[in-house]
ChimeraX commands (.cxc) that place a marker at each C-alpha (Angstrom):
marker #1 position -36.19,-82.48,-9.39 radius 0.5
marker #1 position -34.94,-84.15,-7.13 radius 0.5
marker #1 position -31.23,-84.32,-8.36 radius 0.5
marker #1 position -32.06,-80.22,-7.83 radius 0.5
marker #1 position -32.53,-80.85,-4.15 radius 0.5
marker #1 position -29.60,-83.23,-4.04 radius 0.5
marker #1 position -26.90,-81.04,-6.16 radius 0.5
marker #1 position -28.35,-78.29,-3.45 radius 0.5
marker #1 position -27.51,-80.10,-0.29 radius 0.5
marker #1 position -24.47,-81.72,-1.29 radius 0.5
marker #1 position -23.09,-78.17,-2.72 radius 0.5
marker #1 position -25.08,-75.63,-0.61 radius 0.5
marker #1 position -22.09,-74.83,1.54 radius 0.5
marker #1 position -19.66,-73.76,-1.85 radius 0.5
marker #1 position -22.85,-71.81,-3.43 radius 0.5
marker #1 position -22.77,-69.84,0.61 radius 0.5
marker #1 position -18.82,-69.65,0.56 radius 0.5
marker #1 position -18.91,-68.77,-3.61 radius 0.5
marker #1 position -21.83,-65.90,-3.61 radius 0.5
marker #1 position -19.68,-64.36,0.06 radius 0.5
marker #1 position -17.04,-64.28,-2.44 radius 0.5
marker #1 position -17.80,-62.73,-5.42 radius 0.5
marker #1 position -20.40,-60.08,-2.68 radius 0.5
marker #1 position -17.64,-59.41,-0.62 radius 0.5
marker #1 position -15.01,-58.88,-3.95 radius 0.5
marker #1 position -18.40,-56.84,-5.41 radius 0.5
marker #1 position -18.26,-54.65,-1.47 radius 0.5
marker #1 position -14.68,-54.42,-2.13 radius 0.5
marker #1 position -14.29,-53.16,-5.47 radius 0.5
marker #1 position -16.91,-50.25,-5.37 radius 0.5
marker #1 position -15.57,-49.03,-1.71 radius 0.5
marker #1 position -12.23,-48.66,-3.87 radius 0.5
marker #1 position -13.77,-47.20,-6.54 radius 0.5
marker #1 position -15.77,-44.60,-4.29 radius 0.5
marker #1 position -12.13,-43.90,-2.26 radius 0.5
marker #1 position -10.53,-43.50,-6.22 radius 0.5
marker #1 position -13.56,-41.07,-6.87 radius 0.5
marker #1 position -13.16,-38.80,-3.74 radius 0.5
marker #1 position -8.81,-39.08,-3.75 radius 0.5
marker #1 position -9.49,-37.45,-7.89 radius 0.5
marker #1 position -12.06,-34.89,-6.69 radius 0.5
marker #1 position -9.96,-33.73,-3.74 radius 0.5
marker #1 position -7.12,-33.52,-6.41 radius 0.5
marker #1 position -9.00,-31.46,-8.61 radius 0.5
marker #1 position -10.13,-29.56,-5.66 radius 0.5
marker #1 position -6.11,-28.68,-5.20 radius 0.5
marker #1 position -5.26,-27.51,-8.02 radius 0.5
marker #1 position -8.03,-25.73,-8.62 radius 0.5
marker #1 position -7.23,-23.93,-5.36 radius 0.5
marker #1 position -3.94,-23.87,-6.39 radius 0.5
marker #1 position -4.63,-22.63,-9.78 radius 0.5
marker #1 position -7.06,-19.29,-7.87 radius 0.5
marker #1 position -3.62,-18.51,-5.54 radius 0.5
marker #1 position -1.66,-18.19,-7.91 radius 0.5
marker #1 position -3.71,-16.29,-10.09 radius 0.5
marker #1 position -4.71,-14.11,-7.20 radius 0.5
marker #1 position -1.00,-13.27,-6.23 radius 0.5
marker #1 position -0.26,-12.66,-9.89 radius 0.5
marker #1 position -3.03,-10.00,-9.48 radius 0.5
marker #1 position -2.38,-8.68,-6.23 radius 0.5
marker #1 position 1.34,-7.98,-7.37 radius 0.5
marker #1 position 0.03,-6.44,-11.01 radius 0.5
marker #1 position -1.89,-4.66,-8.32 radius 0.5
marker #1 position 1.37,-3.08,-6.44 radius 0.5
marker #1 position 3.12,-2.54,-9.75 radius 0.5
marker #1 position 0.70,-0.09,-11.16 radius 0.5
marker #1 position 0.22,1.51,-7.56 radius 0.5
marker #1 position 4.17,1.80,-8.36 radius 0.5
marker #1 position 3.87,3.38,-12.31 radius 0.5
marker #1 position 0.34,4.77,-12.79 radius 0.5
marker #1 position -1.48,6.09,-9.97 radius 0.5
marker #1 position 1.69,7.14,-7.51 radius 0.5
marker #1 position 4.04,9.27,-10.32 radius 0.5
marker #1 position 0.56,10.78,-11.45 radius 0.5
marker #1 position -0.78,11.96,-7.51 radius 0.5
marker #1 position 3.01,12.29,-6.32 radius 0.5
marker #1 position 3.94,15.29,-9.36 radius 0.5
marker #1 position 0.59,17.03,-9.17 radius 0.5
marker #1 position 1.25,17.26,-5.02 radius 0.5
marker #1 position 4.91,18.75,-5.79 radius 0.5
marker #1 position 2.96,20.89,-8.04 radius 0.5
marker #1 position 0.94,22.04,-5.66 radius 0.5
marker #1 position 2.84,22.40,-2.71 radius 0.5
marker #1 position 5.66,24.99,-4.53 radius 0.5
marker #1 position 2.33,26.64,-5.48 radius 0.5
marker #1 position 1.53,27.47,-1.67 radius 0.5
marker #1 position 5.45,27.35,0.20 radius 0.5
marker #1 position 6.80,28.53,-1.95 radius 0.5
marker #1 position 10.41,30.50,-0.53 radius 0.5
marker #1 position 12.15,31.85,-3.17 radius 0.5
marker #1 position 10.54,35.92,-2.39 radius 0.5
marker #1 position 12.19,35.71,1.42 radius 0.5
marker #1 position 15.16,34.61,-0.06 radius 0.5
marker #1 position 15.60,37.13,-2.94 radius 0.5
marker #1 position 15.19,39.36,-0.12 radius 0.5
marker #1 position 17.67,38.13,2.03 radius 0.5
marker #1 position 20.38,37.49,-1.01 radius 0.5
marker #1 position 19.68,41.75,-1.55 radius 0.5
marker #1 position 20.16,42.38,2.15 radius 0.5
marker #1 position 23.40,40.73,2.21 radius 0.5
marker #1 position 24.62,41.84,-1.26 radius 0.5
marker #1 position 22.82,45.57,-0.28 radius 0.5
marker #1 position 23.22,45.76,3.14 radius 0.5
marker #1 position 20.94,49.46,3.56 radius 0.5
marker #1 position 18.27,47.89,1.94 radius 0.5
marker #1 position 17.27,46.26,4.92 radius 0.5
marker #1 position 17.04,47.29,8.82 radius 0.5
marker #1 position 18.49,44.23,11.19 radius 0.5
marker #1 position 14.26,43.80,12.29 radius 0.5
marker #1 position 13.87,43.28,9.41 radius 0.5
marker #1 position 15.98,40.92,7.98 radius 0.5
marker #1 position 15.51,39.07,11.42 radius 0.5
marker #1 position 11.91,38.91,10.67 radius 0.5
marker #1 position 12.67,37.13,7.05 radius 0.5
marker #1 position 14.77,34.75,8.56 radius 0.5
marker #1 position 12.51,33.83,11.07 radius 0.5
marker #1 position 9.88,33.21,8.11 radius 0.5
marker #1 position 12.23,31.48,6.15 radius 0.5
marker #1 position 12.37,29.23,9.06 radius 0.5
marker #1 position 9.44,28.90,9.87 radius 0.5
marker #1 position 9.11,28.28,6.39 radius 0.5
marker #1 position 11.09,25.60,5.32 radius 0.5
marker #1 position 10.72,23.40,8.53 radius 0.5
marker #1 position 6.47,23.59,7.11 radius 0.5
marker #1 position 7.65,22.35,3.46 radius 0.5
marker #1 position 9.45,20.02,4.85 radius 0.5
marker #1 position 7.11,18.59,7.15 radius 0.5
marker #1 position 3.97,18.65,4.72 radius 0.5
marker #1 position 5.85,17.17,1.89 radius 0.5
marker #1 position 7.08,14.37,3.89 radius 0.5
marker #1 position 3.81,13.76,5.99 radius 0.5
marker #1 position 1.76,14.00,2.67 radius 0.5
marker #1 position 3.93,11.59,1.23 radius 0.5
marker #1 position 3.06,8.76,3.81 radius 0.5
marker #1 position -0.43,9.95,3.12 radius 0.5
marker #1 position -1.24,9.79,-0.22 radius 0.5
marker #1 position 1.18,6.69,-0.82 radius 0.5
marker #1 position -0.94,4.41,2.03 radius 0.5
marker #1 position -3.56,6.38,0.42 radius 0.5
marker #1 position -3.15,5.01,-3.38 radius 0.5
marker #1 position -1.88,2.14,-2.37 radius 0.5
marker #1 position -5.42,1.55,0.04 radius 0.5
marker #1 position -7.22,2.92,-3.42 radius 0.5
marker #1 position -6.02,0.72,-5.47 radius 0.5
marker #1 position -6.18,-2.86,-3.05 radius 0.5
marker #1 position -9.47,-2.69,-3.01 radius 0.5
marker #1 position -10.51,-1.56,-6.76 radius 0.5
marker #1 position -7.78,-3.92,-7.54 radius 0.5
marker #1 position -10.27,-7.28,-5.80 radius 0.5
marker #1 position -13.17,-5.22,-7.08 radius 0.5
marker #1 position -12.66,-5.81,-10.63 radius 0.5
marker #1 position -10.47,-8.92,-10.43 radius 0.5
marker #1 position -14.28,-10.42,-8.68 radius 0.5
marker #1 position -16.21,-8.49,-12.24 radius 0.5
marker #1 position -13.03,-10.06,-14.11 radius 0.5
marker #1 position -13.54,-13.51,-12.66 radius 0.5
marker #1 position -17.89,-13.36,-13.35 radius 0.5
marker #1 position -17.10,-12.42,-16.99 radius 0.5
marker #1 position -15.44,-15.69,-17.31 radius 0.5
marker #1 position -18.36,-17.51,-16.07 radius 0.5
marker #1 position -16.29,-18.92,-12.32 radius 0.5
marker #1 position -18.54,-19.95,-9.91 radius 0.5
marker #1 position -16.28,-19.45,-6.90 radius 0.5
marker #1 position -17.78,-16.12,-6.53 radius 0.5
marker #1 position -20.39,-15.33,-3.90 radius 0.5
marker #1 position -23.44,-14.20,-5.06 radius 0.5
marker #1 position -24.20,-10.85,-4.15 radius 0.5
marker #1 position -21.08,-9.47,-5.00 radius 0.5
marker #1 position -21.07,-5.52,-6.67 radius 0.5
marker #1 position -19.78,-4.69,-9.45 radius 0.5
marker #1 position -18.30,-1.52,-9.65 radius 0.5
marker #1 position -18.66,0.21,-13.39 radius 0.5
marker #1 position -16.23,3.03,-14.77 radius 0.5
marker #1 position -17.55,6.00,-13.50 radius 0.5
marker #1 position -17.53,4.81,-10.13 radius 0.5
marker #1 position -13.89,3.93,-10.90 radius 0.5
marker #1 position -12.81,7.38,-12.00 radius 0.5
marker #1 position -14.57,8.51,-9.27 radius 0.5
marker #1 position -13.19,6.05,-6.36 radius 0.5
marker #1 position -9.54,7.44,-8.23 radius 0.5
marker #1 position -10.33,10.72,-8.56 radius 0.5
marker #1 position -10.53,11.37,-4.82 radius 0.5
marker #1 position -6.23,11.23,-4.29 radius 0.5
marker #1 position -6.23,14.65,-5.24 radius 0.5
marker #1 position -8.40,15.74,-3.11 radius 0.5
marker #1 position -5.36,16.54,-0.30 radius 0.5
marker #1 position -3.49,18.68,-2.91 radius 0.5
marker #1 position -7.31,20.45,-4.10 radius 0.5
marker #1 position -8.56,21.09,-0.99 radius 0.5
marker #1 position -6.70,20.36,2.09 radius 0.5
marker #1 position -3.59,21.74,1.01 radius 0.5
marker #1 position -4.30,24.84,2.91 radius 0.5
marker #1 position -5.82,23.62,6.58 radius 0.5
marker #1 position -2.93,20.89,6.68 radius 0.5
marker #1 position -0.23,23.55,5.81 radius 0.5
marker #1 position -1.94,25.70,8.69 radius 0.5
marker #1 position -1.58,23.41,10.80 radius 0.5
marker #1 position 1.54,22.09,9.85 radius 0.5
marker #1 position 3.00,25.91,10.25 radius 0.5
marker #1 position 1.12,26.42,13.57 radius 0.5
marker #1 position 3.21,23.28,15.14 radius 0.5
marker #1 position 6.86,24.49,13.10 radius 0.5
marker #1 position 6.19,27.86,15.15 radius 0.5
marker #1 position 5.42,26.48,18.07 radius 0.5
marker #1 position 8.08,23.80,18.25 radius 0.5
marker #1 position 10.95,25.99,17.25 radius 0.5
marker #1 position 10.04,27.76,19.93 radius 0.5
marker #1 position 10.94,25.48,22.17 radius 0.5
marker #1 position 14.72,23.75,23.54 radius 0.5
marker #1 position 13.39,20.74,21.78 radius 0.5
marker #1 position 11.94,19.65,18.42 radius 0.5
marker #1 position 9.43,17.63,19.49 radius 0.5
marker #1 position -0.97,1.65,13.28 radius 0.5
marker #1 position 0.12,1.88,10.01 radius 0.5
marker #1 position 0.74,5.58,9.26 radius 0.5
marker #1 position 2.17,6.61,12.32 radius 0.5
marker #1 position 4.53,3.57,12.23 radius 0.5
marker #1 position 5.37,4.72,8.15 radius 0.5
marker #1 position 5.78,8.32,9.49 radius 0.5
marker #1 position 8.36,7.23,11.65 radius 0.5
marker #1 position 9.93,5.53,9.34 radius 0.5
marker #1 position 10.12,7.62,6.68 radius 0.5
marker #1 position 11.76,10.39,9.28 radius 0.5
marker #1 position 14.37,8.16,10.06 radius 0.5
marker #1 position 14.95,8.04,6.31 radius 0.5
marker #1 position 15.13,11.44,6.04 radius 0.5
marker #1 position 17.50,12.27,9.24 radius 0.5
marker #1 position 19.87,8.90,7.55 radius 0.5
marker #1 position 19.38,10.82,4.79 radius 0.5
marker #1 position 20.71,14.27,5.61 radius 0.5
marker #1 position 23.08,12.72,7.63 radius 0.5
marker #1 position 24.95,10.38,4.51 radius 0.5
marker #1 position 24.57,14.46,3.15 radius 0.5
marker #1 position 25.89,16.26,5.48 radius 0.5
marker #1 position 29.15,13.82,5.78 radius 0.5
marker #1 position 28.08,12.50,9.50 radius 0.5
marker #1 position 28.33,15.59,10.82 radius 0.5
marker #1 position 24.32,15.88,11.20 radius 0.5
marker #1 position 24.45,16.41,15.33 radius 0.5
marker #1 position 21.24,17.75,17.03 radius 0.5
marker #1 position 23.03,20.82,18.70 radius 0.5
marker #1 position 23.57,21.71,14.99 radius 0.5
marker #1 position 23.41,25.45,14.49 radius 0.5
marker #1 position 19.63,26.89,13.27 radius 0.5
marker #1 position 21.91,28.40,10.01 radius 0.5
marker #1 position 23.29,25.59,8.30 radius 0.5
marker #1 position 20.58,22.94,8.97 radius 0.5
marker #1 position 17.90,25.57,7.42 radius 0.5
marker #1 position 19.64,25.46,3.37 radius 0.5
marker #1 position 19.59,21.74,3.90 radius 0.5
marker #1 position 15.89,21.61,4.65 radius 0.5
marker #1 position 14.95,23.44,1.87 radius 0.5
marker #1 position 17.32,22.02,-0.73 radius 0.5
marker #1 position 15.95,18.41,0.69 radius 0.5
marker #1 position 12.08,19.47,0.36 radius 0.5
marker #1 position 11.37,19.01,-3.33 radius 0.5
marker #1 position 13.18,15.30,-3.11 radius 0.5
marker #1 position 10.75,13.97,-1.34 radius 0.5
marker #1 position 7.86,14.37,-3.58 radius 0.5
marker #1 position 10.01,12.76,-6.67 radius 0.5
marker #1 position 9.03,10.10,-8.76 radius 0.5
marker #1 position 8.00,6.60,-6.55 radius 0.5
marker #1 position 10.48,4.26,-8.12 radius 0.5
marker #1 position 13.55,7.08,-7.51 radius 0.5
marker #1 position 11.57,7.99,-3.57 radius 0.5
marker #1 position 13.62,6.37,-1.44 radius 0.5
marker #1 position 11.37,7.48,1.51 radius 0.5
marker #1 position 8.60,5.55,-0.28 radius 0.5
marker #1 position 10.38,2.42,-0.77 radius 0.5
marker #1 position 10.80,2.94,2.86 radius 0.5
marker #1 position 7.43,2.87,3.51 radius 0.5
marker #1 position 6.53,0.26,1.55 radius 0.5
marker #1 position 9.34,-2.14,2.47 radius 0.5
marker #1 position 7.96,-1.87,6.44 radius 0.5
marker #1 position 6.83,-5.15,7.02 radius 0.5
marker #1 position 3.44,-4.21,9.30 radius 0.5
marker #1 position 2.45,-1.93,6.20 radius 0.5
marker #1 position 3.25,-5.47,3.68 radius 0.5
marker #1 position 0.75,-7.19,6.13 radius 0.5
marker #1 position -1.76,-4.59,6.32 radius 0.5
marker #1 position -2.24,-3.85,2.38 radius 0.5
marker #1 position -1.48,-8.26,2.05 radius 0.5
marker #1 position -4.60,-8.39,4.30 radius 0.5
marker #1 position -6.89,-6.03,3.27 radius 0.5
marker #1 position -6.26,-7.59,-0.36 radius 0.5
marker #1 position -7.19,-10.52,0.57 radius 0.5
marker #1 position -9.50,-10.00,3.18 radius 0.5
marker #1 position -11.89,-7.11,1.97 radius 0.5
marker #1 position -15.32,-7.29,2.05 radius 0.5
marker #1 position -16.91,-8.42,-1.54 radius 0.5
marker #1 position -20.56,-6.46,-1.35 radius 0.5
marker link #1:1,2 radius 0.2
marker link #1:2,3 radius 0.2
marker link #1:3,4 radius 0.2
marker link #1:4,5 radius 0.2
marker link #1:5,6 radius 0.2
marker link #1:6,7 radius 0.2
marker link #1:7,8 radius 0.2
marker link #1:8,9 radius 0.2
marker link #1:9,10 radius 0.2
marker link #1:10,11 radius 0.2
marker link #1:11,12 radius 0.2
marker link #1:12,13 radius 0.2
marker link #1:13,14 radius 0.2
marker link #1:14,15 radius 0.2
marker link #1:15,16 radius 0.2
marker link #1:16,17 radius 0.2
marker link #1:17,18 radius 0.2
marker link #1:18,19 radius 0.2
marker link #1:19,20 radius 0.2
marker link #1:20,21 radius 0.2
marker link #1:21,22 radius 0.2
marker link #1:22,23 radius 0.2
marker link #1:23,24 radius 0.2
marker link #1:24,25 radius 0.2
marker link #1:25,26 radius 0.2
marker link #1:26,27 radius 0.2
marker link #1:27,28 radius 0.2
marker link #1:28,29 radius 0.2
marker link #1:29,30 radius 0.2
marker link #1:30,31 radius 0.2
marker link #1:31,32 radius 0.2
marker link #1:32,33 radius 0.2
marker link #1:33,34 radius 0.2
marker link #1:34,35 radius 0.2
marker link #1:35,36 radius 0.2
marker link #1:36,37 radius 0.2
marker link #1:37,38 radius 0.2
marker link #1:38,39 radius 0.2
marker link #1:39,40 radius 0.2
marker link #1:40,41 radius 0.2
marker link #1:41,42 radius 0.2
marker link #1:42,43 radius 0.2
marker link #1:43,44 radius 0.2
marker link #1:44,45 radius 0.2
marker link #1:45,46 radius 0.2
marker link #1:46,47 radius 0.2
marker link #1:47,48 radius 0.2
marker link #1:48,49 radius 0.2
marker link #1:49,50 radius 0.2
marker link #1:50,51 radius 0.2
marker link #1:51,52 radius 0.2
marker link #1:52,53 radius 0.2
marker link #1:53,54 radius 0.2
marker link #1:54,55 radius 0.2
marker link #1:55,56 radius 0.2
marker link #1:56,57 radius 0.2
marker link #1:57,58 radius 0.2
marker link #1:58,59 radius 0.2
marker link #1:59,60 radius 0.2
marker link #1:60,61 radius 0.2
marker link #1:61,62 radius 0.2
marker link #1:62,63 radius 0.2
marker link #1:63,64 radius 0.2
marker link #1:64,65 radius 0.2
marker link #1:65,66 radius 0.2
marker link #1:66,67 radius 0.2
marker link #1:67,68 radius 0.2
marker link #1:68,69 radius 0.2
marker link #1:69,70 radius 0.2
marker link #1:70,71 radius 0.2
marker link #1:71,72 radius 0.2
marker link #1:72,73 radius 0.2
marker link #1:73,74 radius 0.2
marker link #1:74,75 radius 0.2
marker link #1:75,76 radius 0.2
marker link #1:76,77 radius 0.2
marker link #1:77,78 radius 0.2
marker link #1:78,79 radius 0.2
marker link #1:79,80 radius 0.2
marker link #1:80,81 radius 0.2
marker link #1:81,82 radius 0.2
marker link #1:82,83 radius 0.2
marker link #1:83,84 radius 0.2
marker link #1:84,85 radius 0.2
marker link #1:85,86 radius 0.2
marker link #1:86,87 radius 0.2
marker link #1:87,88 radius 0.2
marker link #1:88,89 radius 0.2
marker link #1:89,90 radius 0.2
marker link #1:90,91 radius 0.2
marker link #1:91,92 radius 0.2
marker link #1:92,93 radius 0.2
marker link #1:93,94 radius 0.2
marker link #1:94,95 radius 0.2
marker link #1:95,96 radius 0.2
marker link #1:96,97 radius 0.2
marker link #1:97,98 radius 0.2
marker link #1:98,99 radius 0.2
marker link #1:99,100 radius 0.2
marker link #1:100,101 radius 0.2
marker link #1:101,102 radius 0.2
marker link #1:102,103 radius 0.2
marker link #1:103,104 radius 0.2
marker link #1:104,105 radius 0.2
marker link #1:105,106 radius 0.2
marker link #1:106,107 radius 0.2
marker link #1:107,108 radius 0.2
marker link #1:108,109 radius 0.2
marker link #1:109,110 radius 0.2
marker link #1:110,111 radius 0.2
marker link #1:111,112 radius 0.2
marker link #1:112,113 radius 0.2
marker link #1:113,114 radius 0.2
marker link #1:114,115 radius 0.2
marker link #1:115,116 radius 0.2
marker link #1:116,117 radius 0.2
marker link #1:117,118 radius 0.2
marker link #1:118,119 radius 0.2
marker link #1:119,120 radius 0.2
marker link #1:120,121 radius 0.2
marker link #1:121,122 radius 0.2
marker link #1:122,123 radius 0.2
marker link #1:123,124 radius 0.2
marker link #1:124,125 radius 0.2
marker link #1:125,126 radius 0.2
marker link #1:126,127 radius 0.2
marker link #1:127,128 radius 0.2
marker link #1:128,129 radius 0.2
marker link #1:129,130 radius 0.2
marker link #1:130,131 radius 0.2
marker link #1:131,132 radius 0.2
marker link #1:132,133 radius 0.2
marker link #1:133,134 radius 0.2
marker link #1:134,135 radius 0.2
marker link #1:135,136 radius 0.2
marker link #1:136,137 radius 0.2
marker link #1:137,138 radius 0.2
marker link #1:138,139 radius 0.2
marker link #1:139,140 radius 0.2
marker link #1:140,141 radius 0.2
marker link #1:141,142 radius 0.2
marker link #1:142,143 radius 0.2
marker link #1:143,144 radius 0.2
marker link #1:144,145 radius 0.2
marker link #1:145,146 radius 0.2
marker link #1:146,147 radius 0.2
marker link #1:147,148 radius 0.2
marker link #1:148,149 radius 0.2
marker link #1:149,150 radius 0.2
marker link #1:150,151 radius 0.2
marker link #1:151,152 radius 0.2
marker link #1:152,153 radius 0.2
marker link #1:153,154 radius 0.2
marker link #1:154,155 radius 0.2
marker link #1:155,156 radius 0.2
marker link #1:156,157 radius 0.2
marker link #1:157,158 radius 0.2
marker link #1:158,159 radius 0.2
marker link #1:159,160 radius 0.2
marker link #1:160,161 radius 0.2
marker link #1:161,162 radius 0.2
marker link #1:162,163 radius 0.2
marker link #1:163,164 radius 0.2
marker link #1:164,165 radius 0.2
marker link #1:165,166 radius 0.2
marker link #1:166,167 radius 0.2
marker link #1:167,168 radius 0.2
marker link #1:168,169 radius 0.2
marker link #1:169,170 radius 0.2
marker link #1:170,171 radius 0.2
marker link #1:171,172 radius 0.2
marker link #1:172,173 radius 0.2
marker link #1:173,174 radius 0.2
marker link #1:174,175 radius 0.2
marker link #1:175,176 radius 0.2
marker link #1:176,177 radius 0.2
marker link #1:177,178 radius 0.2
marker link #1:178,179 radius 0.2
marker link #1:179,180 radius 0.2
marker link #1:180,181 radius 0.2
marker link #1:181,182 radius 0.2
marker link #1:182,183 radius 0.2
marker link #1:183,184 radius 0.2
marker link #1:184,185 radius 0.2
marker link #1:185,186 radius 0.2
marker link #1:186,187 radius 0.2
marker link #1:187,188 radius 0.2
marker link #1:188,189 radius 0.2
marker link #1:189,190 radius 0.2
marker link #1:190,191 radius 0.2
marker link #1:191,192 radius 0.2
marker link #1:192,193 radius 0.2
marker link #1:193,194 radius 0.2
marker link #1:194,195 radius 0.2
marker link #1:195,196 radius 0.2
marker link #1:196,197 radius 0.2
marker link #1:197,198 radius 0.2
marker link #1:198,199 radius 0.2
marker link #1:199,200 radius 0.2
marker link #1:200,201 radius 0.2
marker link #1:201,202 radius 0.2
marker link #1:202,203 radius 0.2
marker link #1:203,204 radius 0.2
marker link #1:204,205 radius 0.2
marker link #1:205,206 radius 0.2
marker link #1:206,207 radius 0.2
marker link #1:207,208 radius 0.2
marker link #1:208,209 radius 0.2
marker link #1:209,210 radius 0.2
marker link #1:210,211 radius 0.2
marker link #1:211,212 radius 0.2
marker link #1:213,214 radius 0.2
marker link #1:214,215 radius 0.2
marker link #1:215,216 radius 0.2
marker link #1:216,217 radius 0.2
marker link #1:217,218 radius 0.2
marker link #1:218,219 radius 0.2
marker link #1:219,220 radius 0.2
marker link #1:220,221 radius 0.2
marker link #1:221,222 radius 0.2
marker link #1:222,223 radius 0.2
marker link #1:223,224 radius 0.2
marker link #1:224,225 radius 0.2
marker link #1:225,226 radius 0.2
marker link #1:226,227 radius 0.2
marker link #1:227,228 radius 0.2
marker link #1:228,229 radius 0.2
marker link #1:229,230 radius 0.2
marker link #1:230,231 radius 0.2
marker link #1:231,232 radius 0.2
marker link #1:232,233 radius 0.2
marker link #1:233,234 radius 0.2
marker link #1:234,235 radius 0.2
marker link #1:235,236 radius 0.2
marker link #1:236,237 radius 0.2
marker link #1:237,238 radius 0.2
marker link #1:238,239 radius 0.2
marker link #1:239,240 radius 0.2
marker link #1:240,241 radius 0.2
marker link #1:241,242 radius 0.2
marker link #1:242,243 radius 0.2
marker link #1:243,244 radius 0.2
marker link #1:244,245 radius 0.2
marker link #1:245,246 radius 0.2
marker link #1:246,247 radius 0.2
marker link #1:247,248 radius 0.2
marker link #1:248,249 radius 0.2
marker link #1:249,250 radius 0.2
marker link #1:250,251 radius 0.2
marker link #1:251,252 radius 0.2
marker link #1:252,253 radius 0.2
marker link #1:253,254 radius 0.2
marker link #1:254,255 radius 0.2
marker link #1:255,256 radius 0.2
marker link #1:256,257 radius 0.2
marker link #1:257,258 radius 0.2
marker link #1:258,259 radius 0.2
marker link #1:259,260 radius 0.2
marker link #1:260,261 radius 0.2
marker link #1:261,262 radius 0.2
marker link #1:262,263 radius 0.2
marker link #1:263,264 radius 0.2
marker link #1:264,265 radius 0.2
marker link #1:265,266 radius 0.2
marker link #1:266,267 radius 0.2
marker link #1:267,268 radius 0.2
marker link #1:268,269 radius 0.2
marker link #1:269,270 radius 0.2
marker link #1:270,271 radius 0.2
marker link #1:271,272 radius 0.2
marker link #1:272,273 radius 0.2
marker link #1:273,274 radius 0.2
marker link #1:274,275 radius 0.2
marker link #1:275,276 radius 0.2
marker link #1:276,277 radius 0.2
marker link #1:277,278 radius 0.2
marker link #1:278,279 radius 0.2
marker link #1:279,280 radius 0.2
marker link #1:280,281 radius 0.2
marker link #1:281,282 radius 0.2
marker link #1:282,283 radius 0.2
marker link #1:283,284 radius 0.2
marker link #1:284,285 radius 0.2
marker link #1:285,286 radius 0.2
marker link #1:286,287 radius 0.2
marker link #1:287,288 radius 0.2
marker link #1:288,289 radius 0.2
marker link #1:289,290 radius 0.2
marker link #1:290,291 radius 0.2
view
């Protein structure tokens, strides 16, 4: 017992130092191990976030492709048919041609009346087609982005993803079909009212000395693109003082091209590439409510 007490007195300082060194080393190891674990968790979280971003980006691009390749062509084709039915100019042009070939079949007042009707309806058809293309292309993209986001959430939930809000609602197939079917509202129910309003505006504008957020910007860009295209087709001779007699045939000729296949439709491509429009749909897809 005395020897143990003597040993403790002689080596107490060394024992304290050794214990302190070992304890400090252990604490440093635990601190290092903790930092390493935190770093590994952060790295895994970053990798997971990058994977989610890549998946979201790929899904967003796929949604835009579906809008261009599937939904938009169907809507544009049906819209083209409805506009052609509601604004058929062939009876007026046929009467004017017969009057030209057989001068005595139409009086001067009748020719003037037919010409005025053709003039107003030609510009009405052009504006209706241009406005319909602008509205339908934007509306379809809003639809497809909203639906695409919900489908992404549904798919991720089905795969057991934990990165989803618990209150996110599911959309069944019937609701999807009803949602997409609403794009035909303009062609089925709103066409007559739209034509009536545009025709009244065209009638009022053509009587005067001058032609007088995202939708306005898109429509303006579409109008600018249309004017550029008409200028190219006229060999650069399109000016503000061009007689209506020369301008109306070009207007009649260009109206159907506004409703062409989306992949070949310059107006739709112009609208799609407007930076503000691209940003609008990116934010719509990213920030849309999940419920």
